[in-house]
C-alpha positions in Angstrom: -133.9 50.4 -52.8 -132.4 53.2 -50.9 -130.5 52.0 -47.8 -129.5 53.6 -44.3 -126.6 51.6 -42.4 -126.2 52.9 -38.4 -122.8 51.4 -37.6 -120.2 52.1 -35.1 -117.7 50.4 -37.4 -115.1 52.9 -39.0 -115.9 53.4 -42.7 -113.8 55.5 -44.5 -114.5 53.2 -47.6 -115.9 50.4 -48.3 -113.1 48.7 -49.7 -111.4 47.3 -46.9 -112.7 43.5 -45.8 -114.9 43.2 -43.1 -118.1 41.7 -42.5 -119.7 45.1 -42.7 -117.6 46.5 -45.5 -118.3 42.9 -47.5 -122.1 43.5 -47.0 -122.4 46.8 -48.5 -120.4 45.8 -51.3 -122.5 43.0 -51.7 -125.9 44.8 -51.7 -124.4 47.9 -53.6 -123.9 45.0 -56.4 -127.6 44.5 -56.1 -128.6 47.8 -57.3 -129.0 49.1 -54.0 -128.0 52.3 -53.0 -125.8 53.1 -49.6 -126.4 55.7 -47.4 -124.2 54.5 -44.0 -123.6 56.8 -40.5 -120.6 55.7 -38.7 -118.6 57.6 -36.5 -115.3 59.5 -36.4 -114.2 59.8 -32.8 -112.5 62.8 -31.5 -109.2 61.3 -31.4 -108.8 61.9 -35.3 -109.6 65.5 -35.1 -111.8 65.8 -38.0 -115.4 67.5 -38.2 -118.6 65.8 -39.2 -118.4 65.5 -43.0 -119.8 63.4 -46.2 -117.8 60.8 -48.4 -118.9 60.1 -51.4 -118.4 57.1 -53.6 -120.7 55.5 -56.6 -123.8 53.9 -55.3 -122.1 55.2 -51.6 -122.5 57.8 -49.4 -120.3 57.6 -46.0 -121.6 60.3 -43.1 -118.8 60.7 -40.9 -120.4 61.8 -37.7 -118.0 63.5 -35.0 -118.2 62.1 -31.9 -116.4 61.0 -28.1 -114.1 57.9 -28.4 -116.3 54.8 -27.8 -113.4 52.3 -28.4 -110.8 51.2 -27.1 -111.1 54.3 -24.2 -112.0 54.4 -20.6 -115.7 53.0 -19.4 -116.4 57.0 -18.6 -115.8 58.5 -21.5 -117.2 55.3 -23.3 -120.5 55.7 -21.4 -121.3 59.3 -22.2 -120.1 59.1 -25.5 -122.5 56.3 -26.2 -125.5 58.4 -24.7 -124.4 61.2 -27.1 -124.3 59.6 -29.9 -128.1 59.1 -30.8 -128.4 62.8 -30.5 -125.0 63.4 -32.6 -125.9 61.1 -35.8 -129.5 62.7 -35.6 -128.4 66.4 -36.0 -126.2 64.9 -39.2 -128.9 63.2 -40.8 -130.9 66.3 -40.1 -127.9 68.3 -41.9 -127.4 66.1 -44.8 -130.0 63.3 -45.4 -133.4 65.3 -44.4 -134.8 64.7 -47.9 -133.7 61.1 -48.5 -136.4 59.0 -48.3 -135.4 55.4 -47.0 -136.8 52.1 -47.8 -134.7 49.9 -45.7 -133.0 51.0 -42.0 -130.4 48.6 -41.5 -128.6 48.8 -38.0 -126.4 46.5 -35.9 -125.6 46.4 -31.7 -123.2 48.0 -30.5 -125.3 50.5 -29.4 -128.5 50.4 -28.4 -129.2 54.0 -28.2 -130.4 54.7 -31.6 -134.2 54.7 -31.1 -135.6 57.7 -32.0 -133.5 58.0 -35.1 -134.9 54.4 -36.4 -138.5 55.8 -34.7 -138.4 58.8 -36.6 -136.7 57.7 -40.0 -139.4 54.8 -39.6 -142.6 56.8 -39.3 -140.8 59.6 -42.1 -140.2 57.2 -44.6 -142.6 54.4 -43.8 -138.8 52.1 -43.9 -138.4 48.8 -43.2 -136.4 48.0 -40.0 -133.7 45.4 -39.5 -131.4 44.7 -36.4 -128.3 42.8 -37.1 -127.6 41.6 -33.2 -124.0 41.3 -33.1 -123.8 42.3 -28.7 -126.9 41.4 -26.4 -126.1 44.4 -24.0 -126.6 45.2 -20.9 -126.4 42.0 -20.2 -122.9 41.2 -21.4 -121.9 44.1 -19.1 -123.8 42.8 -16.2 -122.2 39.4 -17.0 -118.5 40.8 -16.6 -118.9 42.9 -13.4 -119.3 46.5 -14.9 -122.9 46.6 -14.4 -124.8 46.1 -11.4 -128.0 44.1 -11.9 -131.0 45.7 -11.5 -129.4 48.8 -11.3 -130.8 52.6 -12.6 -128.3 52.5 -15.4 -129.0 48.4 -15.9 -133.0 49.4 -16.3 -132.2 52.3 -18.5 -130.5 50.1 -20.7 -132.7 47.2 -20.6 -135.7 49.3 -21.2 -133.5 51.3 -24.3 -132.9 47.5 -25.8 -136.3 46.2 -25.4 -137.6 49.7 -27.4 -135.0 48.4 -30.0 -136.5 45.2 -30.5 -139.9 46.2 -30.9 -138.8 49.1 -33.4 -137.3 46.6 -35.6 -139.6 44.4 -38.0 -136.8 41.9 -38.3 -134.2 41.0 -36.0 -131.2 38.3 -37.1 -129.4 36.7 -34.8 -125.6 35.5 -35.1 -126.0 31.5 -34.3 -129.1 29.4 -32.9 -128.5 29.5 -29.3 -128.6 33.9 -29.6 -132.0 32.9 -31.6 -133.2 30.8 -28.4 -131.8 33.3 -25.9 -133.7 36.4 -27.4 -136.8 35.0 -27.3 -136.1 33.2 -23.8 -135.6 36.8 -22.2 -138.1 38.5 -24.3 -141.3 37.3 -24.0 -142.9 40.3 -25.5 -141.2 40.0 -28.6 -143.3 38.2 -31.3 -140.7 35.1 -31.7 -141.4 35.6 -35.9 -139.8 38.2 -36.1 -136.2 36.5 -34.8 -134.1 35.0 -37.5 -130.8 33.8 -38.1 -128.5 35.9 -40.0 -125.1 34.7 -39.1 -121.4 36.7 -39.6 -120.2 36.4 -42.7 -117.5 37.7 -45.4 -116.5 37.8 -48.5 -115.1 34.6 -49.4 -112.1 35.0 -52.3 -109.8 32.7 -53.1 -106.3 32.7 -50.8 -103.4 32.7 -52.4 -100.5 30.7 -51.2 -97.1 32.5 -50.3 -94.0 31.0 -51.2 -91.2 28.8 -48.8 -89.3 32.2 -49.4 -92.0 34.9 -49.0 -93.3 32.5 -45.3 -89.4 32.3 -44.4 -88.9 36.0 -44.7 -92.0 36.7 -43.1 -91.0 34.7 -39.9 -87.4 36.1 -39.8 -89.2 39.7 -40.0 -91.1 38.9 -37.1 -89.1 37.5 -35.2 -91.1 34.0 -34.7 -89.0 30.3 -34.9 -89.4 28.0 -37.7 -90.3 24.7 -38.2 -93.2 25.1 -35.1 -96.4 24.4 -35.0 -98.0 28.4 -35.2 -100.8 29.3 -33.4 -102.7 33.2 -33.9 -105.1 35.0 -31.6 -106.2 38.0 -34.1 -108.5 40.5 -32.2 -109.5 42.4 -29.5 -107.8 42.0 -26.3 -110.7 43.2 -23.8 -112.3 42.1 -20.8 -114.7 40.1 -23.1 -111.6 37.7 -23.7 -110.9 36.2 -20.8 -107.6 37.8 -21.0 -106.6 35.5 -17.7 -107.0 32.4 -19.5 -105.1 33.7 -22.4 -101.8 34.3 -20.3 -102.5 30.8 -18.7 -102.2 28.9 -21.6 -99.2 30.8 -22.8 -97.2 30.3 -19.4 -98.4 26.5 -20.0 -97.6 25.9 -23.4 -93.5 26.9 -22.5 -92.5 23.7 -21.7 -93.3 22.6 -25.3 -90.7 22.1 -27.4 -92.8 22.5 -30.9 -96.0 25.0 -30.6 -95.8 29.1 -30.4 -98.2 31.4 -29.9 -98.6 34.5 -31.5 -101.2 37.3 -30.3 -102.4 40.1 -32.2 -104.6 43.1 -30.9 -105.2 45.9 -29.3 -108.1 46.5 -26.4 -108.6 47.8 -22.9 -106.2 44.6 -21.8 -103.5 45.0 -24.3 -101.3 46.8 -21.9 -101.8 44.4 -19.0 -101.0 41.4 -21.8 -97.8 44.0 -22.5 -96.5 44.2 -19.4 -97.4 40.0 -18.3 -94.9 39.6 -21.6 -92.2 42.6 -20.5 -92.1 40.4 -16.6 -92.4 37.0 -18.0 -90.8 37.3 -21.2 -92.0 33.8 -22.7 -90.0 32.4 -25.7 -92.9 30.4 -27.0 -95.1 33.2 -27.3 -95.0 36.9 -29.3 -96.9 40.2 -28.8 -97.9 42.2 -31.7 -99.8 45.4 -31.8 -102.5 45.9 -33.9 -101.9 45.0 -37.4 -102.7 46.5 -40.8 -105.5 44.3 -42.6 -103.4 43.5 -45.2 -100.3 42.4 -43.1 -102.3 40.7 -40.8 -103.9 38.5 -43.6 -100.1 37.6 -44.4 -99.5 36.7 -41.5 -102.6 34.5 -40.7 -101.3 32.6 -44.3 -98.3 31.2 -42.4 -100.4 30.1 -39.1 -101.9 26.9 -38.4 -104.1 27.0 -35.6 -106.9 29.5 -35.1 -107.9 30.7 -31.1 -110.4 32.1 -29.7 -111.0 32.9 -26.1 -114.6 34.4 -24.0 -114.4 35.2 -20.7 -116.3 32.1 -18.6 -119.0 34.0 -16.7 -120.7 34.9 -20.1 -124.8 34.1 -19.9 -125.3 35.6 -23.4 -124.0 33.6 -26.5 -121.2 35.6 -28.2 -120.2 34.3 -31.8 -116.9 36.6 -32.5 -116.4 37.4 -36.2 -112.7 36.1 -36.2 -113.3 32.9 -36.7 -114.0 33.4 -40.2 -110.5 34.8 -40.9 -109.2 31.1 -39.4 -112.1 29.3 -41.4 -111.1 31.3 -44.8 -107.5 30.1 -44.0 -108.0 26.9 -43.8 -107.3 26.4 -40.1 -108.6 24.6 -37.8 -109.9 26.6 -34.2 -109.7 25.9 -30.8 -112.3 27.5 -28.6 -112.7 28.4 -25.1 -115.7 29.9 -23.7 -118.8 30.3 -22.1 -121.1 27.5 -21.6 -123.8 29.7 -23.1 -122.5 30.1 -26.3 -123.3 27.5 -29.5 -119.7 28.4 -31.0 -117.9 25.2 -29.7 -120.8 22.5 -30.3 -120.8 24.0 -33.6 -117.7 23.9 -34.4 -117.2 20.2 -32.9 -120.3 19.1 -34.4 -119.3 20.1 -37.7 -115.6 18.9 -37.8 -113.2 22.2 -38.2 -112.9 23.1 -34.4 -112.2 21.7 -31.0 -113.7 23.3 -27.5 -113.3 23.6 -23.7 -115.0 25.7 -21.2 -112.6 28.9 -20.2 -110.8 27.8 -17.2 -110.4 24.3 -17.6 -107.0 24.6 -18.7 -106.4 20.4 -18.7 -109.0 20.3 -21.7 -107.8 22.8 -23.6 -104.2 21.8 -23.5 -105.1 18.2 -24.1 -106.5 19.8 -27.6 -104.1 22.0 -28.0 -101.1 20.2 -27.8 -103.3 17.2 -30.0 -103.8 20.0 -32.8 -99.5 21.1 -32.2 -98.3 17.1 -32.9 -100.9 16.2 -35.5 -100.6 17.8 -39.0 -102.8 15.4 -41.1 -105.5 16.3 -38.3 -105.0 20.1 -38.7 -105.3 19.8 -42.5 -108.5 17.8 -42.4 -110.5 20.3 -39.6 -108.7 23.0 -41.9 -110.9 22.0 -45.1 -113.8 21.5 -43.0 -113.7 25.0 -42.2 -113.6 26.3 -45.1 -115.9 24.1 -46.6 -118.3 25.2 -43.6 -117.5 28.8 -44.1 -119.1 28.0 -48.1 -122.1 26.7 -47.1 -123.1 29.3 -44.2 -121.1 32.2 -43.4 -120.9 33.6 -47.0 -122.0 37.3 -47.8 -124.5 36.1 -50.4 -126.3 34.4 -47.9 -126.9 37.1 -45.4 -127.7 39.4 -48.1 -130.3 37.2 -49.6 -131.9 36.8 -45.8 -131.7 40.8 -45.5 -133.2 41.6 -48.9 -136.0 38.9 -48.5 -137.1 40.3 -44.9 -138.5 43.0 -47.0 -141.1 40.7 -49.0 
């Protein structure tokens, strides 16, 4: 089977770990031939080019900066993506017959490519819905509801759903939302297709390795370590994260590590410079191997989402916490079902973002109870193995062909 994967992820090779690269490797292991089209943004100063690996070809399409850039360039870059990708695919893969076209949101602007290839190849189409746009932009005040721009993107969203033979959603709340807000969609094409990873056996750090890493990073030894790793942008509700850090300043045995990048990183960095917290550390985004080592010495994983969201999000960073047998502490909107799932399965605690009293009660409860952390961490790993492994997602996607 020949599969075309349209993605905004920066694929240079598929050996690195991640929800999409793990899926590509799993599909290849099942005999599929992968064709991946992904951007190389102008900041990297490389032309469109092809990278070839066994049973996998990666077409790097030159684009404007579309991630971690200003909203104007991101908007223009997003609108141009379809034309840039279409031209590159015509040039390099004009004669390839694809059996399955696989794609994920963002973006929602690949409609013409998908439609043309679906007709030419008579291919099946599968949307992995990771982002519900433009409603997320409306929720965060970045786009006015009912505006010309909103109507334009909403039309593109509906067309994308119509083109997709199957729409895989990250959680039950995602499935329900899409069905309720898109009455024209046949509900039978909506299915659960969660974020997933290849679960590998995690080697333990020795005491010497742990102490050395703690000393190198400059964090105190002997405290319960909470970690937030990932995007620092508007969707994360950064103000509440900073409030939590401020509240934790009165603690004697808990410490927060923030690792990431994004549009709000400079805001967080300035806050650290002004307030100089003694119970928190801010680190710029780390290479995957270094982040994987850092997370091994931490005790609790943190997730933050803006309370204004009316769409159900399900951040993939949850998976690395679970893989490392860590409980998760979630602050989110009331629509997202991640907190409910974590609490019902016993691997996490949830508070409404902005409810500092509830959140800090959970925070200190985990900080002061090692036995509880261990129990919840084991439940997190068990739930990951039962629900969020990449082989299960590959089964879902490939079974959609039948």
